[in-house]
All heavy atoms as atom14 arrays in JSON, in Angstrom:
{
  "sequence": "MTYFEQLHPWCIIRNLPSKDGKVIARFRRHNDATAYLQVLQKQVTNVELVVKFNSPA",
  "atom14_mask": [
    [1, 1, 1, 1, 1, 1, 1, 1, 0, 0, 0, 0, 0, 0],
    [1, 1, 1, 1, 1, 1, 1, 0, 0, 0, 0, 0, 0, 0],
    [1, 1, 1, 1, 1, 1, 1, 1, 1, 1, 1, 1, 0, 0],
    [1, 1, 1, 1, 1, 1, 1, 1, 1, 1, 1, 0, 0, 0],
    [1, 1, 1, 1, 1, 1, 1, 1, 1, 0, 0, 0, 0, 0],
    [1, 1, 1, 1, 1, 1, 1, 1, 1, 0, 0, 0, 0, 0],
    [1, 1, 1, 1, 1, 1, 1, 1, 0, 0, 0, 0, 0, 0],
    [1, 1, 1, 1, 1, 1, 1, 1, 1, 1, 0, 0, 0, 0],
    [1, 1, 1, 1, 1, 1, 1, 0, 0, 0, 0, 0, 0, 0],
    [1, 1, 1, 1, 1, 1, 1, 1, 1, 1, 1, 1, 1, 1],
    [1, 1, 1, 1, 1, 1, 0, 0, 0, 0, 0, 0, 0, 0],
    [1, 1, 1, 1, 1, 1, 1, 1, 0, 0, 0, 0, 0, 0],
    [1, 1, 1, 1, 1, 1, 1, 1, 0, 0, 0, 0, 0, 0],
    [1, 1, 1, 1, 1, 1, 1, 1, 1, 1, 1, 0, 0, 0],
    [1, 1, 1, 1, 1, 1, 1, 1, 0, 0, 0, 0, 0, 0],
    [1, 1, 1, 1, 1, 1, 1, 1, 0, 0, 0, 0, 0, 0],
    [1, 1, 1, 1, 1, 1, 1, 0, 0, 0, 0, 0, 0, 0],
    [1, 1, 1, 1, 1, 1, 0, 0, 0, 0, 0, 0, 0, 0],
    [1, 1, 1, 1, 1, 1, 1, 1, 1, 0, 0, 0, 0, 0],
    [1, 1, 1, 1, 1, 1, 1, 1, 0, 0, 0, 0, 0, 0],
    [1, 1, 1, 1, 0, 0, 0, 0, 0, 0, 0, 0, 0, 0],
    [1, 1, 1, 1, 1, 1, 1, 1, 1, 0, 0, 0, 0, 0],
    [1, 1, 1, 1, 1, 1, 1, 0, 0, 0, 0, 0, 0, 0],
    [1, 1, 1, 1, 1, 1, 1, 1, 0, 0, 0, 0, 0, 0],
    [1, 1, 1, 1, 1, 0, 0, 0, 0, 0, 0, 0, 0, 0],
    [1, 1, 1, 1, 1, 1, 1, 1, 1, 1, 1, 0, 0, 0],
    [1, 1, 1, 1, 1, 1, 1, 1, 1, 1, 1, 0, 0, 0],
    [1, 1, 1, 1, 1, 1, 1, 1, 1, 1, 1, 0, 0, 0],
    [1, 1, 1, 1, 1, 1, 1, 1, 1, 1, 1, 0, 0, 0],
    [1, 1, 1, 1, 1, 1, 1, 1, 1, 1, 0, 0, 0, 0],
    [1, 1, 1, 1, 1, 1, 1, 1, 0, 0, 0, 0, 0, 0],
    [1, 1, 1, 1, 1, 1, 1, 1, 0, 0, 0, 0, 0, 0],
    [1, 1, 1, 1, 1, 0, 0, 0, 0, 0, 0, 0, 0, 0],
    [1, 1, 1, 1, 1, 1, 1, 0, 0, 0, 0, 0, 0, 0],
    [1, 1, 1, 1, 1, 0, 0, 0, 0, 0, 0, 0, 0, 0],
    [1, 1, 1, 1, 1, 1, 1, 1, 1, 1, 1, 1, 0, 0],
    [1, 1, 1, 1, 1, 1, 1, 1, 0, 0, 0, 0, 0, 0],
    [1, 1, 1, 1, 1, 1, 1, 1, 1, 0, 0, 0, 0, 0],
    [1, 1, 1, 1, 1, 1, 1, 0, 0, 0, 0, 0, 0, 0],
    [1, 1, 1, 1, 1, 1, 1, 1, 0, 0, 0, 0, 0, 0],
    [1, 1, 1, 1, 1, 1, 1, 1, 1, 0, 0, 0, 0, 0],
    [1, 1, 1, 1, 1, 1, 1, 1, 1, 0, 0, 0, 0, 0],
    [1, 1, 1, 1, 1, 1, 1, 1, 1, 0, 0, 0, 0, 0],
    [1, 1, 1, 1, 1, 1, 1, 0, 0, 0, 0, 0, 0, 0],
    [1, 1, 1, 1, 1, 1, 1, 0, 0, 0, 0, 0, 0, 0],
    [1, 1, 1, 1, 1, 1, 1, 1, 0, 0, 0, 0, 0, 0],
    [1, 1, 1, 1, 1, 1, 1, 0, 0, 0, 0, 0, 0, 0],
    [1, 1, 1, 1, 1, 1, 1, 1, 1, 0, 0, 0, 0, 0],
    [1, 1, 1, 1, 1, 1, 1, 1, 0, 0, 0, 0, 0, 0],
    [1, 1, 1, 1, 1, 1, 1, 0, 0, 0, 0, 0, 0, 0],
    [1, 1, 1, 1, 1, 1, 1, 0, 0, 0, 0, 0, 0, 0],
    [1, 1, 1, 1, 1, 1, 1, 1, 1, 0, 0, 0, 0, 0],
    [1, 1, 1, 1, 1, 1, 1, 1, 1, 1, 1, 0, 0, 0],
    [1, 1, 1, 1, 1, 1, 1, 1, 0, 0, 0, 0, 0, 0],
    [1, 1, 1, 1, 1, 1, 0, 0, 0, 0, 0, 0, 0, 0],
    [1, 1, 1, 1, 1, 1, 1, 0, 0, 0, 0, 0, 0, 0],
    [1, 1, 1, 1, 1, 0, 0, 0, 0, 0, 0, 0, 0, 0]
  ],
  "atom14_positions": [
    [[4.84, -8.64, 13.62], [4.12, -8.71, 12.36], [3.2, -9.93, 12.41], [3.62, -11.03, 12.74], [5.13, -8.84, 11.21], [4.52, -8.9, 9.86], [5.73, -8.88, 8.54], [5.61, -7.19, 8.09], [0.0, 0.0, 0.0], [0.0, 0.0, 0.0], [0.0, 0.0, 0.0], [0.0, 0.0, 0.0], [0.0, 0.0, 0.0], [0.0, 0.0, 0.0]],
    [[1.95, -9.72, 12.06], [0.97, -10.8, 12.11], [1.16, -11.75, 10.92], [1.86, -11.44, 9.96], [-0.46, -10.24, 12.09], [-0.68, -9.62, 10.83], [-0.69, -9.28, 13.22], [0.0, 0.0, 0.0], [0.0, 0.0, 0.0], [0.0, 0.0, 0.0], [0.0, 0.0, 0.0], [0.0, 0.0, 0.0], [0.0, 0.0, 0.0], [0.0, 0.0, 0.0]],
    [[0.51, -12.89, 11.02], [0.6, -13.88, 9.95], [0.0, -13.32, 8.66], [0.52, -13.53, 7.57], [-0.12, -15.15, 10.38], [0.0, -16.29, 9.4], [1.24, -16.84, 9.11], [-1.12, -16.81, 8.77], [1.36, -17.88, 8.2], [-1.01, -17.85, 7.87], [0.23, -18.38, 7.59], [0.35, -19.41, 6.69], [0.0, 0.0, 0.0], [0.0, 0.0, 0.0]],
    [[-1.11, -12.59, 8.78], [-1.74, -11.97, 7.61], [-0.77, -11.0, 6.95], [-0.66, -10.97, 5.72], [-3.02, -11.22, 8.02], [-3.7, -10.53, 6.88], [-4.53, -11.24, 6.03], [-3.51, -9.18, 6.65], [-5.16, -10.6, 4.97], [-4.13, -8.54, 5.6], [-4.96, -9.26, 4.76], [0.0, 0.0, 0.0], [0.0, 0.0, 0.0], [0.0, 0.0, 0.0]],
    [[-0.06, -10.2, 7.73], [0.91, -9.25, 7.18], [2.08, -9.96, 6.52], [2.63, -9.47, 5.55], [1.4, -8.31, 8.28], [0.32, -7.36, 8.76], [0.73, -6.57, 9.98], [1.72, -6.95, 10.64], [0.05, -5.58, 10.28], [0.0, 0.0, 0.0], [0.0, 0.0, 0.0], [0.0, 0.0, 0.0], [0.0, 0.0, 0.0], [0.0, 0.0, 0.0]],
    [[2.47, -11.11, 7.04], [3.54, -11.88, 6.42], [3.11, -12.44, 5.08], [3.91, -12.53, 4.15], [3.97, -13.03, 7.34], [4.7, -12.56, 8.57], [5.04, -13.71, 9.5], [4.72, -14.86, 9.22], [5.66, -13.39, 10.62], [0.0, 0.0, 0.0], [0.0, 0.0, 0.0], [0.0, 0.0, 0.0], [0.0, 0.0, 0.0], [0.0, 0.0, 0.0]],
    [[1.84, -12.81, 4.95], [1.33, -13.35, 3.7], [1.03, -12.27, 2.67], [0.91, -12.55, 1.48], [0.05, -14.16, 3.95], [0.23, -15.47, 4.7], [-1.13, -16.12, 4.91], [1.16, -16.41, 3.95], [0.0, 0.0, 0.0], [0.0, 0.0, 0.0], [0.0, 0.0, 0.0], [0.0, 0.0, 0.0], [0.0, 0.0, 0.0], [0.0, 0.0, 0.0]],
    [[0.88, -11.03, 3.11], [0.53, -9.9, 2.24], [1.56, -8.79, 2.41], [1.27, -7.76, 3.03], [-0.87, -9.39, 2.57], [-1.93, -10.42, 2.39], [-2.24, -11.35, 3.35], [-2.75, -10.67, 1.35], [-3.21, -12.12, 2.91], [-3.54, -11.74, 1.69], [0.0, 0.0, 0.0], [0.0, 0.0, 0.0], [0.0, 0.0, 0.0], [0.0, 0.0, 0.0]],
    [[2.77, -8.95, 1.86], [3.84, -7.97, 2.11], [3.74, -6.69, 1.29], [4.35, -5.69, 1.66], [5.1, -8.74, 1.75], [4.67, -9.72, 0.72], [3.27, -10.11, 1.11], [0.0, 0.0, 0.0], [0.0, 0.0, 0.0], [0.0, 0.0, 0.0], [0.0, 0.0, 0.0], [0.0, 0.0, 0.0], [0.0, 0.0, 0.0], [0.0, 0.0, 0.0]],
    [[2.98, -6.67, 0.2], [2.88, -5.47, -0.63], [1.78, -4.58, -0.08], [0.65, -5.01, 0.1], [2.59, -5.84, -2.08], [3.75, -6.5, -2.72], [3.93, -7.84, -2.92], [4.93, -5.87, -3.22], [5.14, -8.07, -3.51], [5.78, -6.88, -3.71], [5.35, -4.55, -3.3], [7.01, -6.6, -4.27], [6.58, -4.27, -3.86], [7.4, -5.29, -4.34]],
    [[2.12, -3.32, 0.19], [1.18, -2.37, 0.81], [0.99, -1.15, -0.07], [1.94, -0.68, -0.7], [1.72, -1.89, 2.15], [2.1, -3.19, 3.3], [0.0, 0.0, 0.0], [0.0, 0.0, 0.0], [0.0, 0.0, 0.0], [0.0, 0.0, 0.0], [0.0, 0.0, 0.0], [0.0, 0.0, 0.0], [0.0, 0.0, 0.0], [0.0, 0.0, 0.0]],
    [[-0.22, -0.63, -0.06], [-0.48, 0.7, -0.6], [-0.53, 1.62, 0.61], [-1.31, 1.4, 1.54], [-1.79, 0.76, -1.39], [-1.67, -0.09, -2.64], [-2.12, 2.2, -1.75], [-2.9, -0.1, -3.51], [0.0, 0.0, 0.0], [0.0, 0.0, 0.0], [0.0, 0.0, 0.0], [0.0, 0.0, 0.0], [0.0, 0.0, 0.0], [0.0, 0.0, 0.0]],
    [[0.34, 2.62, 0.59], [0.49, 3.51, 1.74], [0.14, 4.93, 1.34], [0.58, 5.41, 0.29], [1.92, 3.42, 2.29], [2.18, 2.0, 2.77], [2.14, 4.44, 3.4], [3.56, 1.76, 3.29], [0.0, 0.0, 0.0], [0.0, 0.0, 0.0], [0.0, 0.0, 0.0], [0.0, 0.0, 0.0], [0.0, 0.0, 0.0], [0.0, 0.0, 0.0]],
    [[-0.63, 5.57, 2.18], [-0.96, 6.99, 1.98], [0.04, 7.81, 2.77], [0.17, 7.66, 3.99], [-2.36, 7.28, 2.48], [-2.73, 8.74, 2.35], [-4.11, 9.0, 2.89], [-4.4, 10.42, 2.79], [-5.46, 10.99, 3.29], [-6.35, 10.26, 3.92], [-5.64, 12.28, 3.16], [0.0, 0.0, 0.0], [0.0, 0.0, 0.0], [0.0, 0.0, 0.0]],
    [[0.77, 8.67, 2.08], [1.74, 9.53, 2.74], [1.02, 10.68, 3.43], [0.18, 11.34, 2.82], [2.75, 10.08, 1.74], [3.67, 9.0, 1.25], [3.89, 8.0, 1.92], [4.22, 9.19, 0.07], [0.0, 0.0, 0.0], [0.0, 0.0, 0.0], [0.0, 0.0, 0.0], [0.0, 0.0, 0.0], [0.0, 0.0, 0.0], [0.0, 0.0, 0.0]],
    [[1.36, 10.9, 4.68], [0.76, 11.98, 5.46], [1.79, 13.07, 5.71], [2.99, 12.81, 5.67], [0.23, 11.42, 6.79], [-0.84, 10.33, 6.66], [-1.16, 9.75, 8.01], [-2.08, 10.89, 6.02], [0.0, 0.0, 0.0], [0.0, 0.0, 0.0], [0.0, 0.0, 0.0], [0.0, 0.0, 0.0], [0.0, 0.0, 0.0], [0.0, 0.0, 0.0]],
    [[1.35, 14.3, 5.97], [2.29, 15.41, 6.16], [3.24, 15.21, 7.35], [4.34, 15.74, 7.35], [1.38, 16.61, 6.41], [0.04, 16.22, 5.96], [-0.03, 14.74, 5.98], [0.0, 0.0, 0.0], [0.0, 0.0, 0.0], [0.0, 0.0, 0.0], [0.0, 0.0, 0.0], [0.0, 0.0, 0.0], [0.0, 0.0, 0.0], [0.0, 0.0, 0.0]],
    [[2.84, 14.44, 8.33], [3.69, 14.24, 9.51], [4.73, 13.14, 9.29], [5.29, 12.61, 10.24], [2.83, 13.9, 10.71], [2.15, 12.69, 10.48], [0.0, 0.0, 0.0], [0.0, 0.0, 0.0], [0.0, 0.0, 0.0], [0.0, 0.0, 0.0], [0.0, 0.0, 0.0], [0.0, 0.0, 0.0], [0.0, 0.0, 0.0], [0.0, 0.0, 0.0]],
    [[4.99, 12.81, 8.02], [5.96, 11.79, 7.62], [5.58, 10.39, 8.1], [6.4, 9.49, 8.1], [7.37, 12.16, 8.1], [7.84, 13.45, 7.51], [9.32, 13.48, 7.4], [9.69, 14.8, 6.76], [11.01, 14.88, 6.32], [0.0, 0.0, 0.0], [0.0, 0.0, 0.0], [0.0, 0.0, 0.0], [0.0, 0.0, 0.0], [0.0, 0.0, 0.0]],
    [[4.37, 10.23, 8.54], [3.86, 8.91, 8.86], [3.1, 8.41, 7.64], [2.64, 9.18, 6.83], [2.91, 8.95, 10.06], [3.63, 9.3, 11.35], [4.84, 9.04, 11.42], [2.98, 9.83, 12.26], [0.0, 0.0, 0.0], [0.0, 0.0, 0.0], [0.0, 0.0, 0.0], [0.0, 0.0, 0.0], [0.0, 0.0, 0.0], [0.0, 0.0, 0.0]],
    [[2.97, 7.13, 7.55], [2.2, 6.57, 6.46], [1.09, 5.69, 7.0], [1.24, 5.04, 8.03], [0.0, 0.0, 0.0], [0.0, 0.0, 0.0], [0.0, 0.0, 0.0], [0.0, 0.0, 0.0], [0.0, 0.0, 0.0], [0.0, 0.0, 0.0], [0.0, 0.0, 0.0], [0.0, 0.0, 0.0], [0.0, 0.0, 0.0], [0.0, 0.0, 0.0]],
    [[-0.03, 5.68, 6.32], [-1.15, 4.84, 6.73], [-1.35, 3.77, 5.67], [-1.48, 4.08, 4.48], [-2.41, 5.68, 6.87], [-3.59, 4.88, 7.32], [-4.81, 5.73, 7.52], [-5.96, 4.84, 7.98], [-7.19, 5.58, 8.1], [0.0, 0.0, 0.0], [0.0, 0.0, 0.0], [0.0, 0.0, 0.0], [0.0, 0.0, 0.0], [0.0, 0.0, 0.0]],
    [[-1.37, 2.53, 6.1], [-1.58, 1.42, 5.17], [-3.04, 1.4, 4.76], [-3.93, 1.31, 5.6], [-1.17, 0.08, 5.82], [-1.48, -1.08, 4.88], [0.31, 0.09, 6.17], [0.0, 0.0, 0.0], [0.0, 0.0, 0.0], [0.0, 0.0, 0.0], [0.0, 0.0, 0.0], [0.0, 0.0, 0.0], [0.0, 0.0, 0.0], [0.0, 0.0, 0.0]],
    [[-3.26, 1.52, 3.46], [-4.62, 1.52, 2.92], [-5.06, 0.1, 2.6], [-6.19, -0.29, 2.88], [-4.69, 2.39, 1.64], [-4.24, 3.82, 1.94], [-6.07, 2.36, 1.03], [-5.1, 4.55, 2.93], [0.0, 0.0, 0.0], [0.0, 0.0, 0.0], [0.0, 0.0, 0.0], [0.0, 0.0, 0.0], [0.0, 0.0, 0.0], [0.0, 0.0, 0.0]],
    [[-4.17, -0.69, 1.99], [-4.51, -2.06, 1.61], [-3.24, -2.9, 1.54], [-2.15, -2.39, 1.39], [-5.22, -2.07, 0.26], [0.0, 0.0, 0.0], [0.0, 0.0, 0.0], [0.0, 0.0, 0.0], [0.0, 0.0, 0.0], [0.0, 0.0, 0.0], [0.0, 0.0, 0.0], [0.0, 0.0, 0.0], [0.0, 0.0, 0.0], [0.0, 0.0, 0.0]],
    [[-3.41, -4.22, 1.67], [-2.28, -5.15, 1.6], [-2.58, -6.2, 0.53], [-3.73, -6.61, 0.34], [-2.09, -5.86, 2.93], [-1.62, -4.96, 4.05], [-1.46, -5.76, 5.31], [-0.31, -5.66, 6.13], [0.92, -5.28, 5.86], [1.24, -4.91, 4.72], [1.86, -5.25, 6.74], [0.0, 0.0, 0.0], [0.0, 0.0, 0.0], [0.0, 0.0, 0.0]],
    [[-1.5, -6.65, -0.14], [-1.64, -7.61, -1.24], [-0.52, -8.63, -1.19], [0.56, -8.37, -0.68], [-1.6, -6.88, -2.59], [-2.67, -5.86, -2.74], [-2.47, -4.55, -2.36], [-3.9, -6.21, -3.26], [-3.47, -3.61, -2.48], [-4.91, -5.28, -3.39], [-4.7, -3.97, -3.0], [0.0, 0.0, 0.0], [0.0, 0.0, 0.0], [0.0, 0.0, 0.0]],
    [[-0.79, -9.78, -1.77], [0.24, -10.82, -1.87], [1.18, -10.57, -3.03], [2.35, -10.89, -2.96], [-0.41, -12.19, -2.07], [-1.04, -12.72, -0.82], [-1.47, -14.15, -1.03], [-2.09, -14.63, 0.2], [-2.17, -15.89, 0.53], [-1.7, -16.8, -0.28], [-2.74, -16.23, 1.64], [0.0, 0.0, 0.0], [0.0, 0.0, 0.0], [0.0, 0.0, 0.0]],
    [[0.65, -10.01, -4.12], [1.46, -9.82, -5.33], [1.59, -8.34, -5.68], [0.66, -7.56, -5.48], [0.83, -10.57, -6.5], [0.91, -12.08, -6.32], [0.3, -12.77, -7.51], [-1.14, -12.5, -7.58], [-2.07, -13.36, -7.24], [-1.75, -14.55, -6.83], [-3.34, -13.03, -7.32], [0.0, 0.0, 0.0], [0.0, 0.0, 0.0], [0.0, 0.0, 0.0]],
    [[2.74, -8.0, -6.23], [3.03, -6.63, -6.63], [2.06, -6.18, -7.73], [1.6, -5.04, -7.73], [4.48, -6.53, -7.1], [4.87, -5.15, -7.5], [4.92, -4.75, -8.81], [5.21, -4.06, -6.75], [5.28, -3.48, -8.86], [5.46, -3.04, -7.62], [0.0, 0.0, 0.0], [0.0, 0.0, 0.0], [0.0, 0.0, 0.0], [0.0, 0.0, 0.0]],
    [[1.75, -7.07, -8.67], [0.83, -6.72, -9.76], [-0.55, -6.31, -9.24], [-1.16, -5.38, -9.76], [0.68, -7.88, -10.74], [1.94, -8.14, -11.52], [2.8, -7.29, -11.6], [2.04, -9.33, -12.08], [0.0, 0.0, 0.0], [0.0, 0.0, 0.0], [0.0, 0.0, 0.0], [0.0, 0.0, 0.0], [0.0, 0.0, 0.0], [0.0, 0.0, 0.0]],
    [[-1.03, -7.01, -8.23], [-2.33, -6.68, -7.66], [-2.29, -5.31, -6.99], [-3.23, -4.52, -7.1], [-2.76, -7.73, -6.64], [-3.02, -9.09, -7.27], [-3.26, -9.13, -8.5], [-2.98, -10.1, -6.54], [0.0, 0.0, 0.0], [0.0, 0.0, 0.0], [0.0, 0.0, 0.0], [0.0, 0.0, 0.0], [0.0, 0.0, 0.0], [0.0, 0.0, 0.0]],
    [[-1.2, -5.03, -6.29], [-1.06, -3.75, -5.6], [-0.99, -2.59, -6.59], [-1.65, -1.56, -6.4], [0.18, -3.76, -4.71], [0.0, 0.0, 0.0], [0.0, 0.0, 0.0], [0.0, 0.0, 0.0], [0.0, 0.0, 0.0], [0.0, 0.0, 0.0], [0.0, 0.0, 0.0], [0.0, 0.0, 0.0], [0.0, 0.0, 0.0], [0.0, 0.0, 0.0]],
    [[-0.25, -2.74, -7.67], [-0.13, -1.65, -8.63], [-1.44, -1.44, -9.39], [-1.8, -0.3, -9.69], [1.02, -1.89, -9.62], [0.86, -3.16, -10.23], [2.36, -1.82, -8.93], [0.0, 0.0, 0.0], [0.0, 0.0, 0.0], [0.0, 0.0, 0.0], [0.0, 0.0, 0.0], [0.0, 0.0, 0.0], [0.0, 0.0, 0.0], [0.0, 0.0, 0.0]],
    [[-2.16, -2.51, -9.67], [-3.45, -2.37, -10.36], [-4.45, -1.64, -9.47], [-5.18, -0.75, -9.93], [-3.99, -3.74, -10.74], [0.0, 0.0, 0.0], [0.0, 0.0, 0.0], [0.0, 0.0, 0.0], [0.0, 0.0, 0.0], [0.0, 0.0, 0.0], [0.0, 0.0, 0.0], [0.0, 0.0, 0.0], [0.0, 0.0, 0.0], [0.0, 0.0, 0.0]],
    [[-4.48, -1.97, -8.19], [-5.39, -1.3, -7.27], [-4.97, 0.16, -7.05], [-5.82, 1.04, -6.92], [-5.43, -2.05, -5.94], [-6.54, -1.61, -5.03], [-7.87, -1.83, -5.36], [-6.28, -0.97, -3.83], [-8.9, -1.43, -4.53], [-7.29, -0.56, -2.99], [-8.6, -0.8, -3.34], [-9.61, -0.39, -2.53], [0.0, 0.0, 0.0], [0.0, 0.0, 0.0]],
    [[-3.67, 0.41, -7.05], [-3.16, 1.77, -6.93], [-3.65, 2.64, -8.09], [-4.05, 3.78, -7.9], [-1.64, 1.77, -6.86], [-0.97, 3.14, -6.82], [-1.31, 3.87, -5.53], [0.52, 3.0, -6.98], [0.0, 0.0, 0.0], [0.0, 0.0, 0.0], [0.0, 0.0, 0.0], [0.0, 0.0, 0.0], [0.0, 0.0, 0.0], [0.0, 0.0, 0.0]],
    [[-3.64, 2.09, -9.29], [-4.11, 2.83, -10.46], [-5.59, 3.18, -10.34], [-6.01, 4.28, -10.68], [-3.85, 2.04, -11.73], [-2.39, 1.94, -12.09], [-2.14, 1.02, -13.27], [-3.06, 0.36, -13.77], [-0.9, 0.99, -13.73], [0.0, 0.0, 0.0], [0.0, 0.0, 0.0], [0.0, 0.0, 0.0], [0.0, 0.0, 0.0], [0.0, 0.0, 0.0]],
    [[-6.37, 2.26, -9.81], [-7.8, 2.51, -9.62], [-8.0, 3.61, -8.57], [-8.79, 4.54, -8.77], [-8.53, 1.22, -9.18], [-9.95, 1.52, -8.74], [-8.52, 0.21, -10.3], [0.0, 0.0, 0.0], [0.0, 0.0, 0.0], [0.0, 0.0, 0.0], [0.0, 0.0, 0.0], [0.0, 0.0, 0.0], [0.0, 0.0, 0.0], [0.0, 0.0, 0.0]],
    [[-7.26, 3.53, -7.47], [-7.38, 4.55, -6.43], [-6.96, 5.92, -6.92], [-7.58, 6.93, -6.58], [-6.54, 4.16, -5.21], [-7.08, 3.04, -4.34], [-6.09, 2.73, -3.21], [-8.42, 3.42, -3.75], [0.0, 0.0, 0.0], [0.0, 0.0, 0.0], [0.0, 0.0, 0.0], [0.0, 0.0, 0.0], [0.0, 0.0, 0.0], [0.0, 0.0, 0.0]],
    [[-5.9, 5.99, -7.72], [-5.41, 7.27, -8.2], [-6.4, 7.93, -9.15], [-6.46, 9.15, -9.24], [-4.05, 7.12, -8.86], [-2.95, 6.91, -7.85], [-1.6, 6.69, -8.5], [-1.51, 6.25, -9.64], [-0.55, 6.98, -7.76], [0.0, 0.0, 0.0], [0.0, 0.0, 0.0], [0.0, 0.0, 0.0], [0.0, 0.0, 0.0], [0.0, 0.0, 0.0]],
    [[-7.19, 7.14, -9.86], [-8.23, 7.71, -10.73], [-9.39, 8.26, -9.91], [-10.0, 9.25, -10.3], [-8.75, 6.65, -11.7], [-7.76, 6.32, -12.79], [-8.32, 5.28, -13.72], [-7.3, 4.91, -14.78], [-7.8, 3.85, -15.67], [0.0, 0.0, 0.0], [0.0, 0.0, 0.0], [0.0, 0.0, 0.0], [0.0, 0.0, 0.0], [0.0, 0.0, 0.0]],
    [[-9.68, 7.64, -8.79], [-10.8, 8.07, -7.96], [-10.43, 9.24, -7.06], [-11.23, 10.14, -6.85], [-11.3, 6.91, -7.1], [-11.94, 5.82, -7.9], [-12.41, 4.67, -7.04], [-12.12, 4.61, -5.84], [-13.1, 3.73, -7.64], [0.0, 0.0, 0.0], [0.0, 0.0, 0.0], [0.0, 0.0, 0.0], [0.0, 0.0, 0.0], [0.0, 0.0, 0.0]],
    [[-9.21, 9.21, -6.48], [-8.78, 10.25, -5.55], [-7.52, 10.88, -6.11], [-6.45, 10.27, -6.1], [-8.49, 9.64, -4.15], [-8.12, 10.73, -3.17], [-9.67, 8.84, -3.67], [0.0, 0.0, 0.0], [0.0, 0.0, 0.0], [0.0, 0.0, 0.0], [0.0, 0.0, 0.0], [0.0, 0.0, 0.0], [0.0, 0.0, 0.0], [0.0, 0.0, 0.0]],
    [[-7.63, 12.1, -6.59], [-6.5, 12.72, -7.29], [-5.6, 13.56, -6.39], [-4.46, 13.81, -6.73], [-7.01, 13.61, -8.43], [-7.88, 14.59, -7.88], [-7.74, 12.79, -9.47], [0.0, 0.0, 0.0], [0.0, 0.0, 0.0], [0.0, 0.0, 0.0], [0.0, 0.0, 0.0], [0.0, 0.0, 0.0], [0.0, 0.0, 0.0], [0.0, 0.0, 0.0]],
    [[-6.07, 13.99, -5.24], [-5.29, 14.9, -4.41], [-4.54, 14.21, -3.26], [-4.05, 14.88, -2.37], [-6.19, 16.01, -3.85], [-7.32, 15.43, -3.03], [-7.56, 14.24, -3.04], [-8.04, 16.29, -2.33], [0.0, 0.0, 0.0], [0.0, 0.0, 0.0], [0.0, 0.0, 0.0], [0.0, 0.0, 0.0], [0.0, 0.0, 0.0], [0.0, 0.0, 0.0]],
    [[-4.45, 12.9, -3.28], [-3.79, 12.15, -2.22], [-2.6, 11.41, -2.83], [-2.71, 10.79, -3.88], [-4.77, 11.15, -1.58], [-4.09, 10.29, -0.55], [-5.94, 11.88, -0.96], [0.0, 0.0, 0.0], [0.0, 0.0, 0.0], [0.0, 0.0, 0.0], [0.0, 0.0, 0.0], [0.0, 0.0, 0.0], [0.0, 0.0, 0.0], [0.0, 0.0, 0.0]],
    [[-1.47, 11.45, -2.12], [-0.28, 10.75, -2.6], [-0.27, 9.32, -2.04], [-0.23, 9.12, -0.83], [0.98, 11.48, -2.15], [2.24, 10.86, -2.7], [3.48, 11.61, -2.28], [3.37, 12.74, -1.81], [4.57, 11.03, -2.43], [0.0, 0.0, 0.0], [0.0, 0.0, 0.0], [0.0, 0.0, 0.0], [0.0, 0.0, 0.0], [0.0, 0.0, 0.0]],
    [[-0.3, 8.36, -2.94], [-0.28, 6.94, -2.57], [0.93, 6.28, -3.22], [1.27, 6.61, -4.35], [-1.56, 6.25, -3.05], [-2.88, 6.79, -2.51], [-4.03, 6.2, -3.28], [-3.01, 6.48, -1.04], [0.0, 0.0, 0.0], [0.0, 0.0, 0.0], [0.0, 0.0, 0.0], [0.0, 0.0, 0.0], [0.0, 0.0, 0.0], [0.0, 0.0, 0.0]],
    [[1.54, 5.34, -2.51], [2.69, 4.61, -3.04], [2.55, 3.13, -2.69], [1.9, 2.76, -1.72], [4.03, 5.15, -2.48], [4.31, 6.53, -2.97], [4.04, 5.11, -0.97], [0.0, 0.0, 0.0], [0.0, 0.0, 0.0], [0.0, 0.0, 0.0], [0.0, 0.0, 0.0], [0.0, 0.0, 0.0], [0.0, 0.0, 0.0], [0.0, 0.0, 0.0]],
    [[3.21, 2.29, -3.49], [3.27, 0.86, -3.23], [4.64, 0.57, -2.61], [5.67, 1.0, -3.14], [3.1, 0.03, -4.52], [3.34, -1.44, -4.26], [1.73, 0.25, -5.11], [0.0, 0.0, 0.0], [0.0, 0.0, 0.0], [0.0, 0.0, 0.0], [0.0, 0.0, 0.0], [0.0, 0.0, 0.0], [0.0, 0.0, 0.0], [0.0, 0.0, 0.0]],
    [[4.64, -0.14, -1.48], [5.88, -0.49, -0.81], [5.86, -1.94, -0.4], [4.81, -2.51, -0.13], [6.1, 0.38, 0.43], [6.42, 1.81, 0.13], [6.82, 2.55, 1.37], [7.15, 3.99, 1.03], [7.51, 4.76, 2.22], [0.0, 0.0, 0.0], [0.0, 0.0, 0.0], [0.0, 0.0, 0.0], [0.0, 0.0, 0.0], [0.0, 0.0, 0.0]],
    [[7.05, -2.53, -0.35], [7.19, -3.9, 0.13], [7.54, -3.84, 1.6], [8.54, -3.24, 2.0], [8.3, -4.62, -0.65], [8.45, -6.06, -0.28], [7.59, -7.01, -0.77], [9.46, -6.47, 0.57], [7.71, -8.34, -0.43], [9.6, -7.8, 0.92], [8.73, -8.73, 0.41], [0.0, 0.0, 0.0], [0.0, 0.0, 0.0], [0.0, 0.0, 0.0]],
    [[6.71, -4.46, 2.42], [6.94, -4.49, 3.86], [7.57, -5.83, 4.2], [6.88, -6.84, 4.29], [5.62, -4.28, 4.59], [5.82, -4.04, 6.06], [6.94, -3.96, 6.54], [4.73, -3.91, 6.77], [0.0, 0.0, 0.0], [0.0, 0.0, 0.0], [0.0, 0.0, 0.0], [0.0, 0.0, 0.0], [0.0, 0.0, 0.0], [0.0, 0.0, 0.0]],
    [[8.86, -5.84, 4.39], [9.62, -7.07, 4.62], [9.27, -7.68, 5.98], [9.2, -6.98, 6.99], [11.1, -6.74, 4.58], [11.86, -7.77, 5.13], [0.0, 0.0, 0.0], [0.0, 0.0, 0.0], [0.0, 0.0, 0.0], [0.0, 0.0, 0.0], [0.0, 0.0, 0.0], [0.0, 0.0, 0.0], [0.0, 0.0, 0.0], [0.0, 0.0, 0.0]],
    [[9.07, -9.01, 6.03], [8.76, -9.66, 7.3], [9.96, -9.74, 8.24], [9.79, -10.06, 9.4], [8.29, -11.06, 6.9], [8.62, -11.24, 5.49], [8.94, -9.91, 4.9], [0.0, 0.0, 0.0], [0.0, 0.0, 0.0], [0.0, 0.0, 0.0], [0.0, 0.0, 0.0], [0.0, 0.0, 0.0], [0.0, 0.0, 0.0], [0.0, 0.0, 0.0]],
    [[11.15, -9.46, 7.77], [12.33, -9.59, 8.64], [12.53, -8.41, 9.54], [12.13, -7.35, 9.44], [13.57, -9.76, 7.78], [0.0, 0.0, 0.0], [0.0, 0.0, 0.0], [0.0, 0.0, 0.0], [0.0, 0.0, 0.0], [0.0, 0.0, 0.0], [0.0, 0.0, 0.0], [0.0, 0.0, 0.0], [0.0, 0.0, 0.0], [0.0, 0.0, 0.0]]
  ]
}
């Protein structure tokens, strides 16, 4: 895990049919991630996005 990833543990992840997820954006705070998720969900309605905490351990 890179230093940037350690500083930004909250991720918005796009769920893919192959059970893999693609990280769309990373954030330091949960509030920032959920606010950006709401904006994305208004713009793109047919894609499943979730906020997850990516633990550095």
